[in-house]
C-alpha positions as CSV (number, residue, x, y, z in Angstrom):
1,X,-9.2,41.0,-15.7
2,X,-9.8,44.7,-15.1
3,X,-12.5,47.0,-13.9
4,X,-13.6,50.0,-15.8
5,X,-11.9,52.2,-13.3
6,X,-8.6,50.4,-13.9
7,X,-8.9,50.6,-17.6
8,X,-9.6,54.4,-17.3
9,X,-6.5,54.7,-15.1
10,X,-4.5,52.9,-17.9
11,X,-5.5,55.6,-20.3
12,X,-8.5,54.0,-22.0
13,X,-11.5,56.2,-22.8
14,X,-15.0,55.0,-22.3
15,X,-15.5,55.1,-26.0
16,X,-12.5,52.8,-26.5
17,X,-13.8,50.4,-23.9
18,X,-17.2,50.1,-25.6
19,X,-15.6,49.8,-29.0
20,X,-13.4,46.9,-27.7
21,X,-16.5,45.1,-26.4
22,X,-18.2,45.5,-29.8
23,X,-15.2,44.1,-31.5
24,X,-14.8,41.2,-29.1
25,X,-11.4,42.2,-27.9
26,X,-12.9,42.8,-24.4
27,X,-15.6,40.7,-22.8
28,X,-18.1,42.5,-20.4
29,X,-18.4,40.1,-17.5
30,X,-20.7,42.4,-15.5
31,X,-21.3,46.1,-15.2
32,X,-17.9,47.7,-14.9
33,X,-15.8,44.5,-15.3
34,X,-14.1,43.3,-18.3
35,X,-11.7,40.5,-19.5
36,X,-9.8,39.6,-22.6
37,X,-10.8,36.4,-24.5
38,X,-9.0,33.4,-23.1
39,X,-9.0,34.7,-19.5
40,X,-9.0,32.1,-16.7
41,X,-12.3,30.4,-16.5
42,X,-12.3,30.4,-12.7
43,X,-11.7,34.1,-12.5
44,X,-14.3,34.9,-15.2
45,X,-16.8,32.8,-13.2
46,X,-16.1,34.6,-9.9
47,X,-16.5,38.0,-11.4
48,X,-19.6,37.1,-13.3
49,X,-21.1,36.0,-10.0
50,X,-20.5,39.4,-8.6
51,X,-17.4,38.6,-6.5
52,X,-13.7,37.8,-6.9
53,X,-11.5,34.8,-6.8
54,X,-10.6,34.2,-3.2
55,X,-9.1,32.0,-0.6
56,X,-7.4,28.8,-1.8
57,X,-8.3,29.6,-5.4
58,X,-6.7,33.1,-5.3
59,X,-3.5,31.7,-3.6
60,X,-3.3,28.9,-6.3
61,X,-3.7,31.5,-9.0
62,X,-0.9,33.6,-7.5
63,X,1.5,30.6,-7.5
64,X,1.3,29.4,-3.9
65,X,1.2,25.7,-3.3
66,X,-2.2,24.7,-2.2
67,X,-3.5,21.2,-1.4
68,X,-5.8,19.9,-4.0
69,X,-8.3,18.8,-1.3
70,X,-9.2,22.5,-0.9
71,X,-10.9,22.4,-4.2
72,X,-11.4,25.3,-6.7
73,X,-13.9,28.0,-7.3
74,X,-13.6,29.9,-4.0
75,X,-15.3,33.2,-4.3
76,X,-15.5,36.2,-2.0
77,X,-18.5,38.6,-2.3
78,X,-19.0,42.2,-1.1
79,X,-21.0,42.3,2.1
80,X,-23.8,44.2,0.5
81,X,-24.2,41.4,-2.2
82,X,-26.0,39.2,0.4
83,X,-24.3,36.0,-1.0
84,X,-22.6,33.3,0.9
85,X,-18.9,32.8,0.0
86,X,-15.5,32.8,1.5
87,X,-15.0,35.4,4.3
88,X,-11.7,36.3,6.0
89,X,-11.2,36.6,9.8
90,X,-11.3,40.2,10.7
91,X,-14.0,41.3,8.4
92,X,-14.3,41.5,4.6
93,X,-13.5,44.6,2.6
94,X,-14.6,45.8,-0.8
95,X,-14.0,43.7,-3.9
96,X,-11.5,45.8,-5.8
97,X,-9.8,43.3,-8.0
98,X,-10.7,40.1,-9.8
99,X,-8.3,38.0,-7.7
100,X,-7.8,38.7,-4.0
101,X,-4.3,39.7,-2.7
102,X,-2.3,37.2,-0.9
103,X,-3.1,38.6,2.6
104,X,-6.9,38.6,2.1
105,X,-6.7,35.1,0.5
106,X,-4.7,33.7,3.4
107,X,-7.1,35.2,6.0
108,X,-9.9,33.5,4.2
109,X,-8.0,30.2,4.1
110,X,-7.6,30.4,7.9
111,X,-11.3,29.9,8.1
112,X,-11.9,27.5,5.2
113,X,-8.9,25.2,5.5
114,X,-8.0,22.4,7.8
115,X,-5.1,22.6,10.3
116,X,-2.9,20.8,7.8
117,X,-4.0,23.1,4.9
118,X,-3.1,26.2,6.9
119,X,0.4,25.0,7.7
120,X,1.1,23.7,4.2
121,X,0.1,27.1,2.7
122,X,2.0,29.1,5.3
123,X,5.1,27.0,4.6
124,X,4.7,27.7,0.8
125,X,4.3,31.5,1.5
126,X,7.6,31.6,3.4
127,X,9.4,29.4,0.9
128,X,8.3,31.6,-2.0
129,X,9.1,34.7,0.1
130,X,5.5,35.9,-0.4
131,X,5.3,36.5,3.3
132,X,7.4,36.7,6.5
133,X,6.7,35.0,9.8
134,X,5.8,38.4,11.2
135,X,3.3,39.0,8.4
136,X,1.7,35.6,8.8
137,X,1.3,36.3,12.5
138,X,-0.3,39.7,11.8
139,X,-2.6,38.2,9.2
140,X,-3.9,35.7,11.7
141,X,-4.3,38.0,14.6
142,X,-8.1,38.1,14.2
143,X,-8.5,34.4,14.1
144,X,-9.3,32.2,17.1
145,X,-6.4,31.0,19.3
146,X,-6.5,27.5,18.0
147,X,-5.9,28.8,14.5
148,X,-3.2,31.2,15.5
149,X,-1.4,28.3,17.2
150,X,-1.1,26.5,13.9
151,X,1.6,29.0,12.9
152,X,3.8,27.5,15.6
153,X,4.1,24.4,13.3
154,X,5.4,26.4,10.4
155,X,8.9,25.1,9.3
156,X,11.3,25.1,6.4
157,X,9.9,23.2,3.4
158,X,10.4,23.3,-0.3
159,X,7.1,21.7,-1.3
160,X,3.6,21.1,0.1
161,X,4.1,17.3,0.2
162,X,7.1,17.8,2.3
163,X,5.0,19.8,4.8
164,X,2.3,17.2,4.8
165,X,4.7,14.3,5.6
166,X,6.4,16.3,8.3
167,X,3.1,17.2,10.0
168,X,1.7,13.7,9.9
169,X,4.9,12.0,11.2
170,X,5.3,14.5,14.0
171,X,1.7,13.9,15.0
172,X,2.8,10.3,15.5
173,X,5.6,11.3,17.9
174,X,8.3,10.8,15.4
175,X,11.1,13.4,15.5
176,X,11.6,14.7,12.0
177,X,14.3,17.2,10.9
178,X,13.8,19.3,7.8
179,X,16.1,20.2,4.9
180,X,19.2,18.6,6.5
181,X,22.6,19.0,4.8
182,X,24.1,15.5,4.6
183,X,27.4,16.9,3.1
184,X,28.2,19.9,0.9
185,X,25.9,19.9,-2.1
186,X,23.6,17.3,-0.7
187,X,20.5,18.3,1.2
188,X,17.6,16.0,2.0
189,X,13.9,16.9,2.6
190,X,13.4,15.0,5.9
191,X,15.7,13.0,8.2
192,X,14.5,10.7,10.9
193,X,17.1,9.5,13.4
194,X,20.5,9.1,12.0
195,X,19.8,7.5,8.6
196,X,16.2,7.3,7.4
197,X,15.9,9.9,4.6
198,X,12.5,10.8,3.2
199,X,12.4,12.6,-0.1
200,X,9.0,14.0,-1.2
201,X,8.6,14.3,-4.9
202,X,6.3,17.0,-6.2
203,X,4.4,16.6,-9.5
204,X,6.0,19.7,-11.0
205,X,9.6,18.9,-10.5
206,X,10.0,15.2,-10.7
207,X,7.9,14.2,-13.7
208,X,10.4,14.0,-16.5
209,X,12.6,10.9,-17.1
210,X,15.8,12.9,-16.8
211,X,14.9,14.1,-13.3
212,X,13.8,10.5,-12.3
213,X,17.3,9.3,-13.3
214,X,18.9,12.0,-11.2
215,X,16.7,11.0,-8.3
216,X,17.7,7.4,-8.6
217,X,21.4,8.3,-8.7
218,X,20.9,10.4,-5.6
219,X,19.2,7.5,-3.8
220,X,22.1,5.3,-4.7
221,X,24.6,7.7,-3.3
222,X,22.7,8.0,-0.1
223,X,22.6,4.2,0.3
224,X,26.3,4.0,-0.3
225,X,26.8,6.4,2.6
226,X,24.8,4.2,4.9
227,X,21.5,6.1,4.7
228,X,18.1,4.5,4.1
229,X,16.4,6.5,1.4
230,X,12.6,6.4,1.1
231,X,11.2,8.3,-1.9
232,X,7.5,9.3,-1.9
233,X,5.5,10.6,-4.8
234,X,2.8,13.3,-4.6
235,X,0.1,10.7,-5.4
236,X,1.3,8.3,-2.9
237,X,1.3,10.9,-0.1
238,X,-2.2,12.1,-1.1
239,X,-3.9,8.8,-1.8
240,X,-2.0,6.1,0.0
241,X,-0.9,7.7,3.3
242,X,-2.0,4.8,5.7
243,X,0.4,2.4,4.0
244,X,3.2,4.9,4.0
245,X,2.6,5.5,7.7
246,X,2.6,1.8,8.5
247,X,5.9,1.3,6.6
248,X,7.6,4.2,8.4
249,X,6.4,3.1,11.7
250,X,7.8,-0.4,11.0
251,X,11.2,1.0,10.1
252,X,11.3,3.1,13.3
253,X,10.1,0.4,15.6
254,X,12.8,-1.9,14.4
255,X,15.3,0.8,15.0
256,X,16.5,0.9,11.4
257,X,16.5,4.6,11.5
258,X,19.5,4.6,13.9
259,X,23.0,3.7,12.9
260,X,24.2,0.4,14.4
261,X,26.4,0.8,17.4
262,X,29.9,-0.4,17.0
263,X,30.6,-2.9,19.8
264,X,34.0,-2.8,21.4
265,X,36.0,-6.0,21.4
266,X,36.9,-7.3,24.8
267,X,40.6,-7.6,25.4
């Protein structure tokens, strides 16, 4: 997805651009904007509307983990367009590309997303090394204090589901440690107390049967070591959280997350 100015910078002539449009190798989306056949439908739609893909949609397009509840089709428009769309804290700038950069997209998400959404995306940006903590703080500096404080909840996480579970359990007052090394070569997503291990399976990395067998072997090893493994799927976390919450609370209230104390024999 390129503008006429970008094509000219790449060495195209105006005649070559028009010829490509006539041949169908380039699609004219609006004046000065072009795409190749088969381009992303969401990006094509945003450009045809006079804007660019923004916010959660832009972050998702750039490979960042974004909760599905944020939906798709987020568009940012130039201020002069007079259209409503996503708008970043700190003021919007000109639409110069078909998909917003990570910084602008995150600044939009700070306005559009829920508290959980913001932390999930911030965790993903750090994990993917698309941003540093200092950059996240700078990108949020024009947001209200209640939004800026959300970055205090950012932690180490390898998936969005892991962040969601961590935030929800900590909101219940449950102490949760993240990415804990059990022994060399074995690290778990979340650990509650001494032995309750929670593994959060993402759709992307746990779908195949080979991976499921590896997960089951891992759970068996954890159980043999005295841990209590609890494996949650993406769909369970997204659609069935109240039942998960009730189960975890039941385990914690019984004290099963703690290792049994060894009583000394009286002499």
